[in-house]
VOGU-3710 file (C-alpha; in Angstrom, 3 decimals, decimal comma):
1> mknsatykat> 123,962/86,427/122,567  124,415/89,963/121,484  127,810/91,305/119,400  130,153/92,433/121,644  130,609/95,623/119,248  126,672/96,679/120,881  128,837/97,917/123,941  132,095/99,045/122,759  132,864/102,895/124,297  132,835/104,935/121,144
11> dkiagfdcrp> 134,843/106,099/119,260  136,176/109,610/117,673  135,885/109,391/113,726  135,733/112,607/111,773  134,897/115,045/114,715  131,966/112,748/116,553  131,960/110,434/119,124  130,861/107,023/116,895  129,929/103,889/118,137  129,002/100,404/116,129
21> giytlngasa> 125,157/100,585/115,433  122,470/97,813/115,274  122,889/96,556/112,631  119,273/94,998/111,853  117,601/98,430/111,919  117,959/99,751/107,868  118,298/103,318/107,407  118,843/105,892/109,691  116,769/106,439/113,044  116,834/108,307/115,958
31> mlhavnftih> 118,179/107,131/118,774  118,616/109,100/122,359  121,595/111,543/121,665  122,176/109,468/118,453  122,088/108,635/114,909  121,993/105,190/113,904  122,575/104,781/110,120  122,784/100,976/109,088  123,138/99,693/104,858  124,692/96,992/103,339
41> sanatgcsvv> 126,323/95,875/99,981  127,615/93,014/99,057  130,349/94,327/96,858  131,470/97,306/97,864  134,754/97,881/99,927  134,086/100,489/101,897  131,299/102,938/103,463  131,017/106,090/104,923  128,187/109,162/105,838  127,909/112,011/103,819
51> lfrrgeadpf> 126,560/114,574/106,726  125,005/118,279/105,065  123,164/120,856/106,889  119,618/121,546/105,465  119,389/122,804/102,422  123,011/123,071/101,747  124,935/120,991/98,832  127,781/120,644/100,158  128,955/118,444/103,065  129,822/119,771/106,820
61> avvpipdsyr> 131,170/115,662/107,521  132,016/112,864/105,691  132,304/110,176/108,648  133,839/107,058/107,174  132,647/104,058/109,029  135,662/101,357/110,118  136,125/97,578/109,115  135,496/97,266/112,471  132,039/98,120/112,453  130,569/95,981/109,199
71> igdtwsimiy> 129,421/92,463/109,651  129,157/90,782/107,046  127,962/93,258/103,960  126,623/95,153/107,087  127,698/98,589/107,329  126,394/100,036/110,932  127,230/103,027/112,446  125,864/105,454/115,780  126,819/108,781/115,462  126,396/110,872/118,392
81> gldiyeieyc> 125,111/114,949/118,645  123,613/115,207/115,455  119,966/117,450/115,272  117,624/115,263/112,781  115,583/118,398/112,023  119,018/120,265/110,782  120,484/117,533/109,185  120,595/115,290/105,712  122,652/112,830/104,517  123,654/110,588/101,919
91> yrfkgeynpe> 126,520/107,113/101,688  129,362/106,663/99,405  130,852/103,633/98,700  134,170/102,265/97,900  134,249/99,709/95,086  134,851/98,306/91,434  133,825/100,408/89,145  133,274/97,598/86,320  129,998/98,268/84,206  130,738/94,846/81,872
101> kgllfnedtn> 130,485/93,128/85,878  127,311/95,433/86,754  129,170/97,111/89,064  129,546/101,047/89,546  131,205/102,280/92,748  132,232/105,663/92,809  133,841/106,994/95,771  132,930/110,205/94,888  128,794/109,497/94,039  126,536/110,331/96,876
111> ildpyaravt> 124,459/107,498/97,339  120,379/108,267/98,760  119,724/105,951/101,124  117,441/103,496/99,566  115,318/103,527/103,039  115,453/107,009/103,575  112,053/108,053/105,235  111,962/111,390/103,421  113,788/112,653/100,627  114,994/116,287/100,483
121> gqsvwgarsg> 115,305/118,689/97,381  111,735/118,967/95,711  108,928/120,270/98,125  107,089/122,383/95,605  106,245/120,799/93,047  107,911/121,745/88,973  110,131/123,768/91,024  113,788/123,940/90,142  114,798/125,307/93,193  116,542/123,049/95,507
131> rrygyharvv> 117,891/121,063/92,416  121,283/122,263/92,506  122,557/118,789/94,008  121,587/115,102/93,995  119,544/113,934/96,547  119,582/114,229/100,457  118,162/112,057/102,829  116,449/113,238/105,940  116,320/111,478/109,504  112,306/111,212/110,485
141> ndsfdwgtfe> 110,384/111,138/113,555  107,695/108,714/113,175  105,446/109,696/116,233  102,164/110,380/115,058  98,802/110,333/117,231  96,223/108,215/115,329  93,650/108,080/118,126  91,840/105,194/119,538  89,480/104,819/116,370  89,097/101,011/114,998
151> kkeipfsdlv> 88,582/100,764/112,033  86,275/98,203/110,155  86,920/95,747/108,002  85,140/95,943/104,497  84,949/92,272/102,949  86,630/92,272/99,172  83,136/92,027/97,488  82,267/94,603/99,063  84,835/97,144/97,979  84,108/99,646/95,564
161> iyelhvrgft> 87,665/101,856/95,044  88,134/105,030/93,787  91,560/105,283/92,035  92,751/108,563/92,144  96,017/110,883/91,590  96,809/113,325/94,510  97,603/116,535/92,115  95,066/115,728/89,694  92,165/115,177/91,893  92,270/118,485/93,466
171> qhkssgvanp> 94,748/120,692/91,473  92,166/122,447/88,850  90,629/125,711/90,635  87,363/124,336/90,293  87,803/121,788/93,276  87,744/124,672/95,467  89,984/123,390/98,164  92,270/124,999/100,485  95,452/123,279/99,484  94,809/121,641/95,758
181> gtfdgvieki> 96,788/118,690/94,834  97,758/118,077/97,987  96,934/115,037/100,466  95,121/117,955/102,245  93,501/118,977/98,941  92,119/114,766/99,143  91,191/115,179/103,053  89,058/118,078/102,030  86,938/115,783/99,356  86,511/113,041/101,263
191> pylkklgvna> 82,999/114,546/102,703  82,429/114,155/98,894  83,819/110,422/98,462  82,077/109,282/101,623  78,786/110,890/99,871  79,059/109,028/96,817  79,376/105,760/98,405  82,776/104,241/97,676  84,463/102,757/100,152  88,465/102,839/99,392
201> ielmpifefd> 90,540/104,639/97,683  93,239/103,317/95,811  96,174/106,387/95,320  98,440/106,537/92,325  102,285/106,888/93,501  102,634/108,419/96,177  106,538/107,599/97,183  108,907/109,951/96,407  109,290/110,537/92,807  110,949/113,465/90,662
211> elyeerqheg> 108,353/115,206/88,413  111,092/116,756/86,904  112,873/113,201/85,866  111,833/113,443/81,797  111,352/116,826/81,727  110,238/117,608/77,721  108,641/120,726/75,803  106,444/119,952/72,988  105,241/123,099/71,270  106,044/125,019/74,414
221> sllmnywgyn> 104,135/123,037/76,911  106,255/120,987/79,881  105,927/117,492/79,891  106,974/115,401/83,297  107,052/112,415/85,239  103,096/113,727/86,100  101,741/110,079/87,324  104,945/108,908/89,332  105,153/105,421/87,928  109,249/106,134/88,106
231> ttcffapnta> 109,959/105,911/91,695  113,287/107,674/93,615  112,742/106,599/96,914  110,554/103,929/98,408  110,224/104,518/101,850  109,739/108,564/101,625  106,463/109,772/100,686  106,051/112,342/97,703  107,279/115,848/99,476  105,594/118,102/96,830
241> yasaveynhe> 102,173/116,078/98,101  102,572/118,382/101,258  100,200/121,716/101,497  103,431/123,222/103,328  107,437/122,893/102,826  108,364/121,451/106,613  109,816/119,136/108,626  107,854/115,553/107,573  105,126/117,646/106,529  104,362/115,235/104,128
251> gdelkrlikt> 104,296/111,977/106,372  102,118/113,492/109,102  99,743/115,180/106,447  99,398/111,978/104,280  99,087/110,081/107,936  96,236/112,838/108,069  94,452/111,657/105,208  94,838/107,749/105,757  93,591/108,239/109,385  90,219/110,777/107,791
261> cnengllvfl> 89,535/108,033/105,957  89,295/105,589/107,782  87,163/107,639/110,129  85,095/107,940/107,583  84,731/104,257/106,296  87,568/104,451/103,832  89,887/101,748/103,012  93,491/103,704/101,453  95,601/101,313/99,272  98,883/102,756/97,617
271> dvvfnhtseg> 99,479/101,882/94,325  103,631/100,724/94,339  106,042/100,045/91,446  109,074/97,539/92,632  109,095/96,771/89,506  111,668/99,540/88,224  113,058/102,107/89,252  113,974/106,172/87,586  117,662/105,220/87,643  116,734/104,493/83,808
281> nedgtifsfk> 119,067/102,215/81,614  122,688/102,237/80,969  122,764/106,315/80,089  120,776/106,672/83,438  122,349/108,596/86,164  123,491/106,331/89,735  122,036/108,010/92,577  120,928/104,755/94,393  120,967/101,325/94,140  123,034/101,306/91,216
291> gldnnvyyml> 125,609/103,006/92,864  124,823/100,475/95,927  124,793/97,274/94,701  123,827/97,651/90,849  123,887/93,754/90,117  122,141/93,006/93,492  118,912/95,303/92,497  118,919/94,882/88,992  118,102/92,169/86,452  121,545/92,695/84,309
301> tpegkyfnfs> 121,959/90,637/80,900  125,491/88,538/80,791  126,670/91,682/79,658  126,193/94,211/82,319  123,042/95,463/80,338  119,810/95,805/81,813  116,834/93,807/80,918  113,468/96,141/80,740  110,348/94,154/81,320  108,974/97,437/82,973
311> gcgntmncnh> 109,230/99,684/79,587  111,095/101,859/81,758  114,947/101,642/81,119  115,667/99,128/83,968  113,940/95,927/86,131  114,247/95,474/89,194  115,584/91,857/90,447  112,697/91,266/93,001  113,344/87,930/93,885  117,118/88,020/94,635
321> pivqqfiiec> 116,731/87,586/98,675  118,120/91,117/98,970  115,646/92,884/97,129  113,038/89,995/98,560  114,080/91,601/101,838  113,940/95,687/101,062  110,170/95,211/99,539  108,727/93,168/102,102  110,566/95,744/104,985  109,128/98,414/102,448
331> lrywvieyrv> 105,506/97,035/102,506  105,579/96,498/106,410  106,563/100,287/107,277  103,729/101,570/105,307  101,149/99,351/107,230  102,924/99,625/110,132  103,945/103,628/110,585  100,887/104,899/108,264  98,388/101,791/108,657  97,731/101,118/104,691
341> dgfrfdlasi> 95,426/98,582/104,052  96,280/97,587/100,971  98,365/97,431/98,175  97,985/97,379/94,408  101,648/96,363/92,412  102,281/97,461/89,559  103,287/95,296/86,294  103,269/92,883/89,108  104,580/89,805/86,853  107,910/91,230/87,066
351> lgrredgtpl> 107,286/90,360/91,046  107,428/86,720/89,890  110,497/86,953/87,499  114,031/84,707/88,344  117,101/86,762/87,573  117,559/86,079/84,126  113,972/87,506/83,486  112,097/83,854/82,725  109,286/83,454/84,460  108,801/81,498/88,127
361> enppllktia> 105,984/79,164/88,792  106,617/79,900/92,898  107,704/83,117/92,538  108,971/83,158/96,260  108,590/87,253/96,468  105,256/86,281/96,144  104,418/83,814/98,161  106,333/85,415/101,095  103,862/88,636/100,706  101,272/86,282/100,893
371> ydpilsgtkl> 102,163/85,003/104,293  103,630/87,574/105,902  102,245/87,961/109,624  102,513/91,618/109,610  100,534/92,009/105,912  98,011/89,597/106,318  95,596/91,789/107,321  96,204/93,669/103,989  94,390/93,589/100,732  96,786/92,416/97,708
381> iaeawdaggl> 95,790/93,594/94,477  98,321/92,787/91,023  98,305/94,471/87,899  99,148/90,331/86,513  100,865/91,515/83,465  104,004/93,421/82,502  105,891/94,965/79,665  107,808/91,969/78,626  104,320/90,458/77,259  103,771/88,213/80,560
391> yqvgsfpswn> 100,075/88,250/80,800  98,846/86,546/83,931  95,025/87,995/84,360  93,741/84,142/85,800  96,945/82,451/86,090  98,805/84,715/88,727  99,981/83,467/91,835  97,819/83,381/94,854  98,303/81,588/97,536  94,295/82,541/98,006
401> rwaewngrfr> 95,497/86,050/98,449  96,617/87,842/95,620  93,618/89,416/94,122  94,339/90,847/90,256  92,715/93,840/88,156  90,856/91,692/85,863  91,707/93,180/82,351  89,705/90,411/80,524  86,212/92,230/82,394  87,320/94,978/80,849
411> ddlrcflkgd> 87,980/93,864/77,289  84,939/91,636/77,372  82,538/93,921/78,623  83,611/97,063/76,442  83,481/94,497/73,433  79,729/93,571/74,419  78,721/96,750/75,372  79,461/98,320/71,528  77,772/95,110/70,356  80,836/93,010/69,188
421> hnmawaavqr> 79,273/89,344/67,807  80,218/86,223/70,496  79,985/88,387/73,568  77,374/87,735/75,008  78,462/84,732/77,239  81,662/86,027/77,976  80,002/89,002/79,365  77,794/86,836/81,408  81,108/85,664/82,716  82,863/88,465/83,935
431> ilgstdlypp> 79,936/90,180/85,182  79,176/86,381/87,507  82,902/86,948/88,955  84,613/85,442/86,170  84,621/82,188/87,504  85,890/80,482/84,327  89,294/82,423/85,153  89,109/82,224/89,402  88,000/78,715/90,115  86,331/79,133/93,711
441> dlrgqdasvn> 87,869/76,308/94,966  91,452/77,122/93,849  91,438/80,427/93,793  88,418/81,504/96,650  85,822/84,637/96,447  88,047/86,964/96,321  90,315/87,289/92,925  88,781/89,501/91,000  89,107/93,364/90,683  86,693/94,406/88,086
451> fltchdgftm> 87,014/97,729/86,230  86,354/99,077/82,959  88,704/102,545/83,183  91,805/103,441/85,238  94,414/105,755/84,595  95,583/103,767/81,448  93,937/104,184/78,760  90,156/106,220/78,318  88,110/107,596/81,162  84,452/106,485/80,629
461> ydlysyntkh> 83,509/109,659/78,886  86,255/109,129/76,583  85,457/105,957/75,701  82,346/106,464/74,309  83,818/109,902/72,722  86,360/108,655/70,493  87,682/105,728/68,345  90,968/105,930/68,664  93,763/107,464/70,696  94,617/111,369/70,522
471> neengwkntd> 97,973/111,260/72,369  100,007/114,075/69,615  100,198/116,140/73,100  102,316/113,755/74,375  105,074/114,282/72,213  105,649/110,980/70,682  103,359/112,098/67,498  100,616/109,465/68,666  102,710/106,706/68,741  102,327/106,002/72,480
481> gdnsntswnc> 99,547/104,302/74,146  98,020/101,260/73,743  95,594/101,265/70,485  93,385/98,837/71,167  90,853/100,361/73,151  87,618/98,480/72,200  85,827/102,081/72,215  83,122/103,617/70,116  82,389/107,711/69,809  78,339/106,920/69,082
491> gvegetkdpq> 78,404/108,423/66,130  81,004/111,556/66,280  84,869/111,993/66,628  85,523/114,028/70,118  83,466/116,964/71,268  79,886/117,943/69,833  76,076/119,678/69,992  74,376/116,518/68,686  71,721/115,659/71,332  71,287/111,833/70,063
501> inglrmrmik> 75,326/111,798/70,069  75,414/112,932/73,230  71,963/111,246/74,513  73,691/107,745/73,274  77,013/108,743/74,780  75,101/109,140/78,382  73,137/105,740/77,717  76,390/103,809/76,885  78,000/105,339/80,168  75,078/103,968/82,062
511> naftallcsr> 75,384/101,004/81,132  79,289/100,283/81,785  77,969/101,570/85,314  75,261/98,721/85,853  77,446/96,232/83,913  80,667/97,154/86,692  78,000/98,233/89,816  76,055/94,629/89,525  79,074/92,593/89,079  80,435/90,179/91,540
521> gavmfyagde> 83,851/91,025/93,080  85,484/93,555/93,811  84,598/96,903/91,321  86,704/99,949/90,781  86,407/103,291/88,662  88,710/106,392/87,496  87,951/109,539/89,249  85,813/111,744/87,604  84,417/108,929/85,999  80,770/109,840/88,203
531> fcntqygnnn> 80,787/112,615/86,424  82,276/112,349/82,713  85,820/113,629/83,364  87,225/113,788/80,040  91,190/113,647/79,346  90,143/115,168/75,127  91,533/111,528/73,946  94,392/111,246/75,271  94,542/107,661/76,875  98,080/107,714/78,240
541> aycqdnevsw> 98,044/111,125/80,063  101,511/110,115/82,579  102,902/113,150/81,127  100,088/115,857/81,068  100,330/118,190/84,082  97,748/120,457/83,287  93,820/120,487/82,242  94,186/116,961/80,253  94,281/115,647/83,352  93,016/117,662/86,465
551> ldwtrlkkyr> 89,587/116,729/87,582  87,508/119,879/85,926  85,072/119,288/89,128  82,573/121,828/86,893  81,339/119,297/84,923  79,355/117,470/88,112  77,136/120,228/87,658  76,716/119,515/83,900  76,686/115,629/84,366  74,710/115,720/87,412
561> eihdfvqdmi> 72,369/113,111/86,274  75,523/110,920/85,654  77,139/111,241/89,097  73,249/110,593/90,712  73,038/107,443/88,556  76,842/106,163/89,487  75,790/107,360/93,560  72,599/105,610/93,843  73,926/102,211/91,976  76,627/102,269/94,249
571> ayrkkhevir> 73,666/102,175/97,071  71,713/99,408/95,176  74,629/97,692/95,430  75,649/97,754/98,177  71,554/96,903/99,662  71,357/94,141/97,813  73,820/91,406/99,240  72,498/89,124/96,303  74,473/90,758/93,512  77,110/90,926/95,571
581> hsteksglgf> 78,180/86,864/96,346  75,941/83,737/97,635  73,424/84,554/100,095  71,136/82,290/102,076  68,964/80,146/99,370  66,056/81,791/97,853  62,576/80,135/99,736  61,092/80,860/96,125  63,240/78,201/94,405  65,409/80,781/92,667
591> pdvsihntra> 69,003/79,613/92,221  72,029/81,651/93,729  72,297/83,180/89,716  70,768/82,551/86,344  71,475/83,377/83,267  68,817/84,230/80,512  68,576/85,847/76,996  65,343/87,562/75,250  63,878/84,076/76,890  63,487/83,596/80,119
601> wndsfrdddh> 65,604/80,497/82,248  67,290/80,111/78,070  70,809/80,258/78,461  72,558/79,691/75,448  73,231/82,233/73,069  73,757/82,826/69,265  77,157/84,762/67,997  74,700/87,401/66,570  72,867/87,471/70,218  73,186/90,689/71,839
611> vigimfagrd> 71,391/90,200/74,370  71,770/88,838/78,086  69,800/88,712/81,117  70,993/87,519/85,116  69,076/87,335/88,105  70,682/87,076/91,386  68,462/85,723/94,114  68,220/84,325/97,841  67,895/86,415/101,475  69,199/88,914/102,430
621> krgcedavfi> 70,273/89,149/106,226  67,140/90,185/107,942  65,756/86,218/106,350  63,799/88,074/103,291  63,306/87,723/100,201  65,429/89,507/97,651  66,877/88,886/93,892  67,416/91,141/91,083  67,094/91,103/87,283  69,331/93,009/85,363
631> afnayweecp> 69,290/92,849/81,256  71,114/94,758/78,601  70,613/95,219/75,409  73,631/96,059/73,395  71,757/96,282/69,938  70,962/98,959/67,683  66,842/97,919/67,955  64,476/97,785/70,401  64,090/93,743/71,681  61,532/92,493/73,941
641> telpwlpegy> 63,248/90,279/77,159  60,725/88,056/79,143  61,243/88,520/82,931  62,013/85,376/85,289  58,312/84,416/86,682  58,135/85,203/90,055  55,178/83,065/92,595  52,035/85,026/93,002  52,548/87,555/95,707  55,493/88,816/94,656
651> gwnvdfytna> 56,287/91,580/91,450  59,102/93,259/89,601  60,268/97,032/90,383  62,017/98,588/87,330  64,931/100,557/89,746  67,294/101,612/87,055  66,645/101,700/82,859  69,759/103,985/80,999  67,498/104,738/77,968  65,846/107,016/79,990
661> pykrgtnfne> 67,498/110,432/81,552  68,102/109,704/85,052  65,884/111,955/87,905  65,706/110,037/91,307  61,669/109,176/91,569  61,293/108,673/87,991  59,042/105,850/87,558  60,006/102,934/84,977  57,536/100,158/84,784  55,363/101,743/82,212
671> mihrdgstlr> 58,565/99,057/80,261  57,049/96,039/81,631  54,450/95,080/79,836  50,906/95,297/80,967  50,956/91,131/81,201  53,911/91,390/83,850  56,066/88,840/81,516  58,433/91,295/79,236  60,623/94,223/79,671  60,669/96,550/76,387
681> laprsavavs> 64,427/97,145/76,195  65,468/99,837/73,971  68,408/99,891/71,775  71,621/100,346/73,639  69,923/100,324/77,363  70,143/98,820/80,443  67,553/98,033/82,906  67,670/96,812/86,797  64,562/95,108/88,882  64,243/94,017/92,122
691> ivkl> 61,997/91,697/93,403  58,602/93,490/95,569  56,114/91,356/97,436  52,618/92,222/96,318
//
């Protein structure tokens, strides 16, 4: 039976006709002639809805929710006569103020609804106008015409993920888009992405965040929360990413972006940050969770201090049942209303910690996400570590649903490619899907997201242009950012006009992309890597809203060789299914994969070996024989390398060779010895050859 309060006649409260609302409908929802407000707090003793006219700092009404409208810890009220296009709202809560108990109630403080679908006051990026007051929420009409298009499912092993920052992708004047730095700007670049060949984009945080959250000055330059990893509101898209300051324009524009991506064969993943919020530590502002239920939503010490496993001041109490419910509802909302295809979870190991911070063996939140029926079709990708020292690459709880950013792929391949000793076997393991980390019988085939670059750390160009980080412009005297980059400047730190060094750098970049795009598992690279975008050695550009972080599209022309190489290597990966996963067994007697050193079929490596070869073999979907052999020489001298023997009627064709400048249509077969059995692998080079019928 429904609660009898549902049928109660309206009451007059603060001049409005009101009645008890729908208790299971969190947030503010537009109903017929009314708005339903529902919020819960385990520790508050009273709750009011604070109403504002659009753009005004002072409320025109404060509507106390009667105790009779409360069921359990939930207040719900339906207020009639409100124009959702003209109002903004917050909450105020009564309760005890006792920081040592983790209670921070103040009935005069306006509290932003954590379930708000839109947040006001920050519509223009970097502008102070509209910031005279705290955050206000808006009621949103979620209607959108998605059309009848049915998106195509892309198997995990086929994914080529392109990580991008919405603002940085098109903000540079060279982008040539009409609305730079916005969701619309990304839409304008979809033809470029489609032609490049990627089939998924991973958007760095697009939930509402305040770019002036940590506003600082350094030598006259403004530093800000550019990346967006300090979330203000988890249900609301960032208003500053909209191309127009209009009612819910950011929501509609993001939906247009996702719809257009899907229509062009691109999946859309969101980078989500449930490990902490922008409310900070004891010195941070109280504007949302702190004033709602501080000791529920955050991990606190017995003295009421904040645990800081995120490195950002606080840590969300993710495995508390209420916080679990919040996160699940949030993920469902983005899948249902925005049709998001997947999520990358920032510092995901925090999501597996107990309320006291210790790791759980079977974290209930991660398990619930894995088995949730609405999320069952989404891709789940974990950054399987946190700032508290918990590192779970290869051991993240998965239930055969969770994939991981494979940090070992990045680290081991970087070491091998720059010539470190005793890395040959590790490089082979990473390229072949890291089955030592992800046994197929335990983790399935869809566990590893292989990457060499991402927003954290050097770009691909900087990886081979700098030995050390250069983060002085971040204002922390170069103490921020990772010191372990496993990079190599190829002879000179930073930019140089030396043609030999620049040529070596281009070779190293092509070697890296060959290893990445010929690896098993999903693959990912950072936006701009395909045309040698640089951050000038800054490996932690989180606060750089300028040319350091913005993609300089003029480099697309300057480094067209690298772009074309990456584009063609992506197409090569798609063409040869044997690279991506096991196929029908080869009729030529070859195994699915085979490992080689400089001698064919010899799979043993010494500590000082720097040459590896891998052959993928099988049959394509048409039943035709297919085989691809890739080889890498990370040594500083030429190394003749044997090709695997082929039966009569078949030969090898050299498709890619990184030692020579890449130009489409170039014949690289001259590097094969005339006997057809040996490759002349130049120093610091890679090759990809495929079987051909003679």
